[in-house]
C-alpha positions in Angstrom: 0.0 0.0 0.0 1.4 3.4 -0.9 1.8 6.3 1.5 -0.8 8.1 -0.5 -3.3 5.3 0.1 -2.6 5.5 3.8 -3.2 9.3 3.9 -6.6 8.7 2.1 -7.6 6.3 4.8 -6.9 8.7 7.7 -10.3 9.6 9.1 -11.6 13.2 8.8 -11.3 15.4 11.9 -15.1 16.0 12.1 -15.7 12.3 11.8 -13.4 11.5 14.7 -14.8 14.3 16.9 -18.3 13.1 16.4 -17.6 9.7 18.0 -19.3 9.4 21.4 -16.0 8.9 23.3 -14.7 12.1 21.7 -17.8 14.1 22.5 -17.6 13.0 26.1 -13.9 14.0 26.2 -14.7 17.4 24.7 -17.3 18.0 27.4 -14.8 17.2 30.1 -11.7 18.8 28.6 -12.8 21.3 26.0 -13.1 20.9 22.3 -9.8 22.7 21.4 -7.7 20.3 23.5 -9.4 17.2 22.0 -9.1 18.6 18.5 -5.4 19.1 19.0 -5.0 15.4 20.1 -6.9 14.2 17.1 -4.7 16.3 14.8 -1.6 14.8 16.4 -3.0 11.3 16.0 -3.8 11.9 12.3 -0.2 13.1 11.7 1.1 9.9 13.3 -1.1 7.9 10.9 0.1 9.8 7.9 3.7 9.1 8.9 2.9 5.4 9.3 3.5 5.3 13.0 0.0 4.0 13.6 -2.7 2.5 11.5 -5.4 5.0 10.2 -8.1 3.1 12.1 -6.2 3.6 15.3 -6.5 7.4 15.2 -9.5 7.7 17.6 -7.9 5.4 20.2 -4.5 7.1 19.9 -6.1 10.5 20.4 -8.0 9.3 23.4 -4.9 7.8 24.9 -3.0 11.0 24.5 -5.6 13.1 26.3 -4.7 14.3 29.9 -6.9 13.4 32.8 -7.8 17.1 33.3 -7.7 20.3 31.3 -4.3 21.2 32.7 -0.8 20.5 31.5 0.2 19.6 35.1 0.9 15.9 35.5 0.6 13.9 38.6 3.9 12.6 40.0 4.7 10.0 42.7 7.5 11.5 44.8 10.0 8.7 45.4 13.0 11.0 45.7 13.3 10.7 49.5 12.8 14.5 49.7 9.7 15.0 51.9 9.1 18.6 50.7 10.2 18.7 47.1 10.0 22.3 45.9 9.9 21.2 42.2 6.9 18.9 43.0 4.9 21.6 44.9 6.2 20.8 48.4 3.5 19.5 50.7 0.7 17.3 49.2 -2.7 18.3 50.6 -4.6 16.0 52.9 -7.9 14.4 51.7 -9.7 16.8 54.1 -7.9 19.8 52.5 -8.7 18.6 49.0 -12.3 18.2 49.9 -12.3 21.7 51.3 -10.8 23.1 48.1 -13.4 21.3 46.1 -16.2 22.9 48.2 -14.6 26.4 48.0 -14.2 26.1 44.2 -17.9 26.9 44.0 -19.7 29.8 45.6 -19.2 29.9 49.3 -19.4 32.2 52.3 -15.7 33.3 52.1 -16.7 36.9 52.9 -20.3 36.7 53.9 -22.1 36.4 57.3 -24.9 34.0 56.6 -26.6 34.9 59.8 -27.0 38.6 59.1 -26.7 38.5 55.3 -24.0 41.2 55.5 -20.4 41.2 54.7 -18.3 38.9 56.9 -14.6 38.9 57.9 -12.6 37.3 55.1 -10.8 34.2 56.1 -12.0 34.3 59.7 -12.4 30.5 60.0 -8.8 29.9 58.8 -7.5 32.6 61.2 -9.4 31.0 64.1 -8.0 27.6 63.2 -4.5 29.0 63.2 -4.9 30.7 66.5 -6.3 27.5 68.0 -3.2 25.6 66.7 -0.9 28.2 68.3 -2.5 29.2 71.6 0.4 31.6 72.4 -0.6 33.9 69.5 -3.2 36.6 70.0 -3.5 37.6 66.3 -2.9 36.0 62.9 -3.0 36.9 59.3 -2.5 34.9 56.1 -0.9 36.1 52.8 0.1 34.2 49.6 3.5 32.9 50.6 6.3 33.2 53.2 8.3 35.8 51.3 5.2 38.0 51.1 4.7 37.7 54.8 8.2 39.1 55.4 7.8 41.8 52.7 4.5 43.0 53.9 5.8 43.2 57.5 8.8 45.2 56.4 6.7 47.5 54.3 4.3 48.2 57.1 6.9 48.7 59.8 10.2 49.6 58.2 9.7 51.6 55.0 12.3 54.4 55.2 13.7 52.9 58.5 16.2 50.3 59.5 15.9 46.6 60.0 18.7 45.1 62.2 19.7 41.6 60.9 22.7 39.3 61.4 25.1 39.0 58.5 24.9 35.2 58.7 21.1 35.3 58.2 21.2 37.3 54.9 20.2 34.1 53.1 19.1 33.2 49.5 15.8 31.5 49.6 15.9 29.8 46.2 15.9 30.7 42.5 18.3 33.6 43.2 15.7 35.4 45.5 17.6 36.8 48.5 16.4 38.1 51.8 18.3 41.4 51.6 17.0 42.2 48.2 13.5 41.4 49.3 13.8 43.7 52.3 15.4 46.6 50.6 12.7 46.4 47.9 10.2 47.5 50.5 12.1 50.7 51.1 13.7 49.5 54.3 17.4 49.9 55.1 19.4 47.0 56.5 21.7 47.3 59.4 23.9 44.3 59.3 25.5 43.1 62.6 28.1 40.5 63.5 30.2 38.5 61.1 29.2 35.6 58.7 29.8 33.0 61.5 29.3 34.9 64.8 27.0 37.4 66.2 26.2 38.4 69.8 23.5 40.3 71.7 25.9 43.1 72.1 26.1 43.5 68.3 22.4 43.9 68.1 22.2 46.3 71.1 24.9 48.5 69.6 23.0 48.7 66.3 19.5 49.5 67.7 18.7 53.2 67.6 15.9 55.7 67.1 15.7 54.8 63.4 15.3 51.0 64.1 12.0 49.6 63.1 12.6 46.0 64.1 15.1 43.3 64.7 14.7 40.4 62.3 15.9 36.9 63.0 15.9 34.7 59.9 16.3 30.9 60.3 18.9 29.7 57.7 16.6 26.9 56.8 18.4 25.5 53.7 22.0 25.3 55.0 24.1 24.6 58.1 27.1 26.6 59.3 29.3 24.6 61.7 32.6 25.1 63.5 33.5 28.4 65.2 30.0 29.9 65.2 27.6 31.7 67.5 24.1 33.1 66.9 21.5 34.7 69.2 18.2 33.0 69.9 14.9 34.9 70.1 15.1 35.1 73.9 18.4 37.0 73.8 17.0 39.6 71.4 14.1 40.7 73.7 14.5 43.8 75.8 16.2 45.9 73.1 13.3 48.3 72.9 12.1 47.4 69.4 9.9 44.6 68.0 11.5 41.2 67.4 10.4 39.4 64.3 11.3 35.7 63.9 11.0 34.2 60.4 11.1 30.5 61.2 10.5 29.5 57.6 9.4 25.9 57.6 5.9 26.3 59.2 6.5 24.0 62.2 3.9 25.2 64.7 5.1 23.2 67.7 8.3 21.3 68.6 8.9 18.0 66.9 11.1 15.3 68.5 12.8 14.3 65.2 13.6 18.0 64.4 15.1 19.3 67.7 17.0 22.2 66.0 14.1 23.3 63.8 12.4 26.5 65.2 8.7 26.4 65.7 6.1 29.1 66.1 4.9 28.3 69.6 8.5 28.3 71.0 9.4 31.5 69.3 6.4 33.3 70.7 7.1 31.9 74.2 10.7 33.0 74.0 9.6 36.6 73.3 9.1 37.1 69.6 6.5 39.8 68.9 5.7 38.4 65.4 6.5 35.0 63.8 6.3 34.5 60.1 6.3 31.0 58.4 5.2 29.1 55.3 2.1 27.0 55.0 3.3 24.5 52.4 6.2 23.0 54.3 6.0 21.2 57.6 2.6 22.5 58.3 1.5 20.3 55.4 -0.9 22.7 53.8 -1.1 24.9 50.7 1.3 27.7 49.7 0.7 30.5 52.2 2.5 33.0 54.4 1.6 32.9 58.1 1.9 35.9 60.5 1.4 35.2 64.2 1.4 38.0 66.7 2.1 37.7 70.4 -0.3 39.5 72.9 0.3 43.2 73.0 2.7 44.7 70.6 2.7 41.6 68.3 -1.0 41.6 67.9 -1.0 45.4 67.2 1.6 44.8 64.5 -0.4 42.0 62.8 -3.5 44.2 62.8 -1.4 47.1 61.3 -0.1 44.7 58.6 -3.6 43.4 57.9 -4.9 46.9 57.3 -1.9 48.0 55.1 -2.8 48.8 51.5 -0.3 46.2 50.2 -2.1 43.5 52.1 -4.7 43.4 49.4 -2.1 42.6 46.7 -0.8 39.6 48.6 -4.0 38.2 50.1 -4.9 34.6 49.7 -7.9 33.3 47.7 -10.8 31.2 48.9 -9.1 27.9 47.9 -6.1 28.6 50.1 -8.2 29.7 53.0 -10.3 26.5 52.8 -7.2 24.3 52.5 -5.4 26.0 55.4 -8.4 25.6 57.7 -8.9 22.0 56.8 -5.2 21.2 57.2 -5.3 22.7 60.7 -8.6 21.3 61.8 -8.6 18.0 60.0 -6.7 14.7 60.3 -2.9 14.7 60.4 -1.7 15.8 56.9 0.4 13.5 54.7 3.7 15.4 55.4 3.4 14.8 59.1 2.4 11.1 58.6 5.4 10.6 56.4 7.8 12.4 58.7 6.7 10.2 61.7 6.8 6.9 59.9 9.6 4.7 61.1 12.2 2.9 59.0 10.8 -0.6 60.0 7.5 0.2 58.4 9.1 1.7 55.3 11.4 -1.4 55.0 8.4 -3.7 55.2 6.7 -1.8 52.4 9.9 -1.9 50.3 10.2 -5.6 50.7 6.7 -6.3 49.7 7.0 -4.0 46.6 10.3 -5.6 45.6 8.9 -9.1 45.9 5.9 -8.1 43.9 8.1 -6.6 41.1 10.5 -9.6 41.1 7.5 -11.9 40.6 6.6 -9.7 37.6 10.1 -10.2 36.1 11.6 -6.9 37.3 15.1 -6.6 38.8 14.2 -5.1 42.1 15.7 -5.1 45.6 14.6 -3.6 48.9 17.4 -1.5 50.4 17.9 1.0 53.3 17.9 4.6 52.3 18.3 8.1 53.7 15.7 10.8 53.2 15.5 14.5 54.0 12.9 17.1 54.9 13.8 19.4 52.0 11.8 22.5 51.0 14.0 24.8 53.1 13.4 22.9 56.3 15.6 21.0 58.8 18.9 21.3 56.9 21.3 18.5 57.7 18.7 16.2 59.3 18.8 12.7 57.9 15.7 10.6 58.2 16.3 6.8 58.0 14.2 5.4 55.2 13.8 2.5 52.8 13.7 2.2 49.0 13.2 -0.2 46.1 16.4 -0.3 44.0 15.9 -0.8 40.2 18.1 -0.7 37.1 19.3 2.9 36.4 17.8 2.8 32.9 14.3 2.8 34.4 14.6 6.3 35.8 13.8 8.1 32.5 11.0 5.6 31.6 9.4 6.2 35.0 9.4 9.9 34.6 7.6 9.5 31.2 4.9 7.3 32.7 1.4 8.1 33.7 1.5 8.7 36.6 5.1 9.9 36.4 7.4 8.5 39.1 10.4 10.6 40.2 13.1 8.6 42.0 16.8 9.3 42.4 19.8 7.8 40.7 22.5 6.6 43.1 25.6 4.6 42.2 24.2 3.1 39.1 20.7 2.3 40.5 17.4 4.0 40.4 16.1 4.3 44.0 12.5 4.7 44.8 12.4 6.0 48.4 9.1 5.3 50.0 9.0 8.0 52.8 7.1 10.5 50.7 5.0 8.0 48.8 1.6 7.4 50.3 1.0 3.7 51.1 -2.2 3.9 49.2 -0.1 4.6 46.1 1.9 1.4 46.3 -0.3 -0.4 43.7 0.1 2.6 41.3 3.9 2.6 41.9 4.2 -1.2 41.2 2.1 -0.8 38.0 4.3 2.1 36.9 7.5 0.2 37.5 6.2 -2.9 35.7 5.1 -0.7 32.7 8.5 1.1 32.6 10.4 -2.2 32.7 8.5 -3.5 29.7 9.8 -0.7 27.5 12.8 -1.9 25.5 16.2 -0.7 26.9 16.9 1.3 23.7 13.8 3.3 24.1 14.0 3.6 27.9 
């Protein structure tokens, strides 16, 4: 059969789009997306890659599950909070809350009176209940916005005292000093890269000082001849003390003894604590501001009423997810953090045995995982993984769902700490499918 004959047999676009399965797909995903998939399948048929009669099936197989280009990924890297994968996965309770909020809801309405209500009141109440030492709270769209809004409201045209060793880069070339000076504040650096004392802070504080800012260096560790000041040492200087704890840990955790938490920072004397919502809290991306009774609460209220607060406010989806994360069951990040190596090793052994039975070269091995996402630097979490041939790494990334592992010493390791146990069947199926791809293509 000639190539011309094959092209004549390729079904017309309107004929394919009229098929019931295509009509249903268009209703779910939109006609434009489905039409593009049909066009791509037709081109494959014209080139001889598929038979003309397979165009409808090929188009359907190429369609995404939803009308977004985002693809689901099983995080088998061993990094609990992987920034490139969106950090914390939401809990089922938070996902259900987002689904509810996606429609019309009482985000800013008092259903009792019929009048306007306080936006985000339920999420704020949940945050205050989770951190009893706070007297006021506010939410913005991310942790950097919380710091920037605070600096704008308190320190525009004035000085912020900060240790040189805490002038950190927070990722993708965004740096704390650049963020702060962009608000109009001036920075008064104290101490050296590795050492700072209370006397350094005291000498720098003056009439033009708006606040002392303590930033947790959450993505690196400085060791050796070092000294820093904790929050308690910074109180009594006559200016507000702001602690940016970063990772969103609200209370102490036994596995993370050196990770600052909101409750402890407030108890130690911080007037305001800022943190992220999508890290160890286990919720959506958000910036949290918590004010201590007195000055701290006044500052949070001042921040809330600042004109810039409107530009960085969170939407109804985030408010719903934050509240559900705080009020609902333990979120996946905390479950994963608290899971012991024995439980992970048992899962790895079951998965490896299952894969071996399917003809896959798989072995259960011990592994080390990390918190990641700018939290608990240097902390190693004992874990377990399934070791596979290195060649499967690329094939797993190309699968549906995609699986992201890590390559280590010639093996592809699928660390199970950040993989929900309910996804083990999907993980096994993904590995089996990837192993079936010829080595030359994988």
